[in-house]
N, C-alpha and C positions, 0 to 999 in steps of 0.2 A: 727415451721417449718422454717428451714434456707432459706435465700434468694437464688434463683437460677439464674445463669448467662444466658444471652441470648446466644443461640447457633445457629450457621449458618451451614446448611447442606452442605456438600461437594458434588457437582454434579458428576455424573459418566461421563467419557469422551465419547462423541458421535462419532460413526464411522459407515460408510456405506461400504467403500472400504478399505480392509486391505493391508498390504505391499506385499502380494502375489497375489493381483489382485482379491481376492475373494470378492464378492459383496452381500450385503443383499438387494436383489431386492425389497423386500417389503417396504424398506425405501428410495429407489431411487427417486430423484426428477424427475418430468416429463421432459424429454428431447427427442427431435427428433434425428435421426442419424446425421443430418446436424449440430445440436447444439453440439452433442458429438464431432464431428470432429473439430468444431470451438474451443471448449474448449481445445482439445488436441493441436491443431495448435498454439493457443495462449500461451500455456505452453511451447512448444518447441521454439517458436519465442522469448519469454521472456528470456529463458535460454541462447539461442544463442546470442542475442543482449547484454545481461549482460556480457557474456564472451568477446565479441568483445570490449565493452567499457573498460573492465579491460586491454585488450591489448593496446588500444589507450592510456590509462593513462600511461602504462609502456613505451610507445613510445614518451611520452611528447606531445601528441596531445589532451589530455583531463586533466582536473584538478582532484583533490581528488574526489573519487567516492565511493559510498556505494553499495556494491553488494547485490543482492537478491537471490543468489544461494541457492536453497533448500526451498525457501519460496513461490514458484510460485503458488502452489495450493491455499493457503490462499488468495492471491491477485486476481487471475483469478476467483476463485469460488465466492468470495464475490462481486466483481465488476459485475460479470455476473448476479447477482440477482437484479441489479438496472435497472430501466426504464430510458429512454432517458431524461426525465424531472427531475429526481432525481439529487441530488448534491453529489459530492465526494470531500473529503478533505484529501489529502495525507500528509505523512511526507516525508522522503527522501529515502524510500526504496520500492517504489510501481511500479516498471516497469511493472509487470504483470497486475495491475489494469489499468494503463495508456493505455496499449495495448488493453485491453478488452473494454475500454471506447471509443477508437478511436482517442486518441491524436496522431497527427502526430509525429513519433518518431524522426524526424530530429530536432524538437523543444526540445525534451528531451535531445538529444545529445548536442544541442547548449547550453542549460543551464549548463550541466556539463563541457562544454568547456570554461565556464566562461563568457558567453554572456547572460545577463539578458533578452534579447529579446526572449530567449527560454521560458520565463515565460508568454508570451502573448498567452493565451489560445484562440483558434479559437472561433468565434461567434457561439452560439448554443450548445456549449459543456459546460455543467454545472459542471466544475471541477475548484477547486481553485488551486493556484500555490503551488509548493513544499515548505514545511515548514521545515527549518533547526533547529530553536530553539525547544528544546524538550518539547512537551506537549501543546504548544500554539494553535495548530490547533484544539484541543478539544473545546476550547472556541469559536473559529470561527464557527465551525460546529453547536454547540449548539445554538449560537445566531441566525444563519440563520434558524435553525429548529424552534426556538421559533417564529421568524418572519413569517415563513410559516404557522404556526398554527394560529397565530393571523389573517392572511390574509385569512385563510380557504383553502389554497392550499393543494391538496391531493398529497403531495410529501414527500420523505424521504431524509435525509442527512446521508451520511456514512462517518465516520472519522476513519483513521488508526492511530495506535500508537504502540509503542513497550512496552515491559515489563518495561523498565526503566522509561517510561513516567508516570507510575502509582505512582511513588514517587514524582512527581511534584505537586505543589499546583494547577496549572492550570487544571490538570486532575480532581482533587477532586471538584473544583469549578464548572467545566463543568458538572460533574456527578450530583452534587447537584441541579443545576439549571434545568438540564434535567429531573430529577425525580420530582421536585416540580411543574414544569410547563408542564409536560407531552410532552416534545419536541419530535417530530418525528425524532429522531437521533439514529443511530446505531454505537456503538463504537466497532471497530474491532481491537482487541489487538493481534498483532503478537508476541506471547511469544516465542522468539527464544533462550531462555535460558540464554542469556548474554546481559547485558547493557555495551557495550564495554568490559571491563575486569571484571565486577562485575557479579557474578552468581546470578540466581534467588533466591537462598537460603539467600543471603545477601541483596536482594531487598525488601523482604517481609517475614513476619512470617505467613502469611495466607497459608493455604494448597493449595489454587488456587487463581488466580486473578479474576476468574469469580464470586466468591462469594462476592467480594467487591460491586457488584451492589445491593445486598440485603440491604445494609446499606442506600442506596439512594432511595429505594422504587421501584425498578424495577428488572426485571429478568436478570440473567447472565447465560450464557451457556458455557460449557467446550467442545471444539470440537477438533478432530484430525485435526490439521492444514495442514497436508500432504495429507489429503483426500479431494480432490476437490469437490466431491459430497456432503459430509457431510457439508462442509463450505457453499456451494451453497444453500443447503436446509434450513439450519438454518438462513442464511442471507436473503433468499427469504421470509421466514415466518416472520422475523423481519421487513422487508420492508413493507409487507402487513399489519402487525399489526400497524406499525407507521402511515401509510396512513389512516388507519381506526380509528385513534384517540387513539390507545392503548399505546402511549408513547414510551419511549426509550428501547433499548436492549443493553446489553454488551455481546460480544462474545469473549471469550479467545480461540485463535487458537494456539494449542501447535505444534510448528514447531522447526526448527533449522537453525541457520545461518551457512551454510557450509563454507563460506569464512570469511575473516577478517572483522572487524567492518566497516572499510573503507580501502582504499589503503594506509592510513597513519598508519595503525595498524598492529601488528604481533600477531595473535591469538595463535601462537605456544608458546608464553611466559606464557599463563595462562590456557590453556586447553590441554588435552592429545590427541595424535593421535588416541588412542583407542576410545575415546568418539566420535570423528568425524566419524570413521569407523562404529561404531554402528548405527549412524544416517543415514549413506549412505544406509543402508539396508531398510530404510523407505522412499526411494526416491519417491516424489509425482508424477513424470512423468512416472517412470517405472511401477507403479501399474496401471495407466490409460492405458498404452500401453498393459499390460497383459489382462486387462478387455476387451479392444476393440478387441484384437486378438481372444479371446473366442467368442465374438459377431460377428465375421466375418467382422469387420470394420477396421482392421489393418493388413497389410502385408508389406513385404520388399519394394514392388513397391510403396505403399502409403507413407511409411516412407521416401523413397528417394525423392519423390515429395514434401513432407512437408519441408524437409531440404533444398532442392534446392530453393523452394519458399522463405523460411526464409532468406537464404543467399542473394538472390537477393534484398529482401526488406532492409536488413541490409546494403548492399553496396550502395543502393539508399539513405538510411538514412544518412550514413556517408558522401557521396558525396555532398548531399544537405546542410548538416550542415557546412561542411568545405568550401563550395562555397559561403556561406553567406558573403556579403561585410562587412567590419569593421563598427562598429557603429560610428556615428558622435559624436564629443566631446560635442555638444550642448545637447545631450540626457541626460547627467547626471544632467542637470539643468532644462530641459524643462518638465520633467514628474513627478516632485515632488509635484508641486502645480498647482491648476487651473489657478491662476494668480501668476507669479513669483514675489517674494518680492524683494525689492531694494537691500538688501545685496547679494542675489544670482545673481541678474542681474549684479551687479558690479563684482562679481567673474567670471561670465560667460564672460564678456567683457575683463577681465584681462587674462583669459585663451586663449581666441580666439586671442588676441593681441600677446600673447607669441608664440602661434603656427604659427601665420603669420610671426613673425620675424624669426622663425626657418626654415621656408619653403624656 
């Protein structure tokens, strides 16, 4: 009998709410009407703020920015599954998750305006800072999750990554440690089809990214990333499993990056307008709106109030970020070490003397 290769089953994509707003009620996660409204309002706020930041960048009031247009359901749905004591590890495209977790958005704006004080997470919010290096946040999340398990904490860590991060060694090391040590970590992969200009087909030969989890000894799920309810349900179950000692979970959320990779990119050079148009039909916010309308939870009056509220919050966010006084030159030296070493102390004195001469 010839040897047989190991075969990995390709999971079926999980969906509850389709692009027409048709819902499989039997699979719906338990949500109150107030929670449904909160989810919808977070989705709208995320999209509107994202658009405003893009405009700020074009006006020279913000640095290079990574838009999350089209990926709101993955972010809001997954973050909504976490408890207050759970931990969140973002990369650089999680505006919806940050909103859902309650991060003051003027800090998010401040960060993209080039001020590192925007990375100072408020006390009591268990969120790590934005991670620009691709894939490194997976190790941070897994390490914290392993520590929580050793301490007996009934908490989960959720880490976000893009499809491109699955090609990084950090990702595979984190997955391996998570599997071996049953770390209570949830890997949420936003498969938005493109790692800058590299399509998914050139990123991996696997049929899905979700099946990669099998090689590391835990479950992977393939989810419609534009279906906020499907993402929420799978993420909530993963969080419950993690806290109960069931170890890690990998969730591939199939979505699409409607905008450029960043404001320094031109996606029109590597993808077709037709591809973008096809994905517009799967808009994550429009399908929730249709569902809520059928349930009697959405009408034009409500929509107007949601948009007006979001606009006001955005104006307040921008005003507060731009009104933040400039950082002191000392800051670049004072926050690197607990006790500043002599070479840095000498550099600090030299800089301050130079600034004093120029004043």
